[in-house]
Structures are given as C-alpha cells and as structure tokens.
C-alpha positions in Angstrom: 12.6 -4.8 -10.8 15.5 -2.7 -11.9 15.4 -1.5 -15.5 19.1 -1.6 -16.0 22.0 -3.6 -14.7 24.7 -1.3 -13.3 27.9 -1.0 -15.4 30.3 -1.8 -12.7 30.2 -4.8 -10.4 31.7 -5.3 -7.0 34.2 -8.1 -6.8 31.6 -10.2 -4.8 28.9 -9.6 -7.4 31.3 -10.5 -10.2 32.3 -13.7 -8.5 28.7 -14.6 -7.8 27.7 -14.1 -11.5 30.8 -15.9 -12.9 30.6 -18.9 -10.5 26.8 -19.3 -11.0 26.8 -19.1 -14.8 30.2 -20.9 -15.1 29.0 -23.9 -13.0 25.8 -24.0 -14.9 27.8 -24.2 -18.2 29.9 -27.0 -16.7 26.9 -29.0 -15.6 25.3 -28.4 -19.0 28.6 -29.6 -20.6 28.6 -32.7 -18.5 25.1 -33.5 -19.5 25.8 -33.0 -23.2 29.0 -35.1 -22.8 26.8 -37.9 -21.2 24.6 -37.6 -24.3 27.8 -38.2 -26.4 27.9 -34.8 -28.1 31.6 -34.1 -27.7 31.9 -30.8 -29.6 29.0 -29.2 -27.8 30.4 -30.5 -24.5 33.7 -28.9 -25.3 32.1 -25.6 -26.0 30.0 -25.6 -22.8 33.0 -26.8 -20.8 35.3 -24.1 -22.2 32.7 -21.4 -21.5 32.2 -22.6 -18.0 36.0 -22.9 -17.3 36.6 -19.4 -18.7 33.9 -17.9 -16.6 35.2 -19.6 -13.5 38.7 -18.4 -14.3 37.5 -14.8 -14.9 35.5 -15.0 -11.6 38.7 -15.8 -9.8 41.1 -13.5 -11.7 39.1 -10.3 -12.4 35.5 -10.5 -11.0 35.0 -6.7 -10.9 35.4 -6.3 -14.7 32.6 -8.7 -15.6 30.0 -5.9 -15.7 29.6 -5.8 -19.5 29.4 -9.6 -19.7 26.7 -9.6 -17.1 24.8 -6.9 -18.9 24.9 -8.9 -22.1 23.8 -12.0 -20.3 20.9 -10.3 -18.6 19.9 -8.7 -21.9 19.8 -12.1 -23.5 17.7 -13.4 -20.6 15.3 -10.5 -21.0 14.9 -11.2 -24.7 14.3 -14.9 -24.1 11.7 -14.1 -21.4 9.8 -11.8 -23.9 9.4 -14.8 -26.2 8.9 -17.7 -23.8 6.6 -16.1 -21.2 3.6 -15.5 -23.6 4.0 -19.0 -25.0 4.1 -20.6 -21.5 1.1 -18.6 -20.4 -0.8 -19.5 -23.5 -0.1 -23.2 -22.9 -1.3 -22.9 -19.3 -4.5 -21.1 -20.4 -5.4 -23.5 -23.2 -4.2 -26.7 -21.6 -5.2 -26.2 -18.0 -7.7 -23.4 -17.5 -9.9 -23.9 -20.6 -10.5 -27.7 -20.1 -11.3 -27.1 -16.4 -13.9 -24.5 -17.3 -15.4 -26.8 -19.9 -15.7 -29.6 -17.3 -17.2 -27.2 -14.7 -19.8 -26.1 -17.3 -20.5 -29.7 -18.3 -21.3 -30.5 -14.7 -23.4 -27.4 -14.2 -21.0 -25.6 -11.8 -20.7 -21.9 -12.0 -18.2 -20.8 -9.3 -18.5 -17.1 -10.1 -22.3 -16.8 -10.5 -24.2 -15.4 -7.6 -27.2 -17.5 -6.6 -30.6 -16.3 -7.6 -31.9 -13.7 -5.2 -28.7 -13.6 -3.2 -27.2 -10.2 -2.4 -24.0 -9.1 -0.7 -25.5 -5.8 0.4 -25.9 -5.5 4.2 -29.0 -3.7 5.4 -28.1 -0.9 7.8 -30.4 0.5 10.4 -32.0 3.9 9.6 -30.2 5.5 12.5 -26.7 4.4 11.3 -24.2 7.2 11.4 -21.2 7.9 9.0 -18.9 7.5 12.0 -19.9 3.8 12.2 -17.9 3.1 9.0 -14.5 4.1 10.3 -13.0 0.6 10.5 -14.6 -1.4 7.7 -11.9 -4.0 7.2 
C-alpha cells in the first residue's frame, strides 16, 4: 500500500474520485431525505453536487481534496479496525473455542504418541532433499 497519495491527479483520476464520492454523498443524502432529515439531506446533496460539478469542471485540481479525504479515511480506519477485530474475537472466536473445549475437541493438539517426523533410511543422502515441497 502506498504511504502517500500523490499531490497531483490526472484528469481521469480526479473524475473517478469526484464521481465516486459525489455519488456516494448523493445516495446518502437521498437516504437521509427518506428518513425525513431535511437539513442533513441538503448538506449531503450539496456536497455530492459540488463534487460532481468539480469532477466535470476541474478534475485535475482535486488532489488536495483527495489527500484530505484519504487522510480522514486512514484516521477512521485506525479507530474502527481494532474495535471490529475485537468484536470478532470476543463474539465469534472465543465462544467457538469454549464450545470446542466443552465438547472435548482440541483441533491443535497432536494425538498422544503421534509424530510428524519421517524416519529416513540410514543410507539417505543430502542430495535426496533437493525438492522437499
């Protein structure tokens, strides 16, 4: 993953960013309007419309806006990812492990006396190990 978003965008990249985010804001605005929150719908609709207009009029100059948007996305991911992974661990993995232990299942334990070592003949040569996998 790239560490930085480039300062300048090509016209195609600028249009792609503006249309994607602009349409997302318009859809979000329509959903909020459906929920009868008119002020918020106006804000989202205006943001979406402005982004679409900028994507048509001057797509190559949207580099700073895209960098700010990606910075916000990175910040949000730093907060939400640990929360999401913690929920997955404590809500999914931990109960499954308790259920497995309750029923006596140990999927990672090697059976008593079992070994994964393979016995090699005494006359085995080092050249026999060239293609192990």
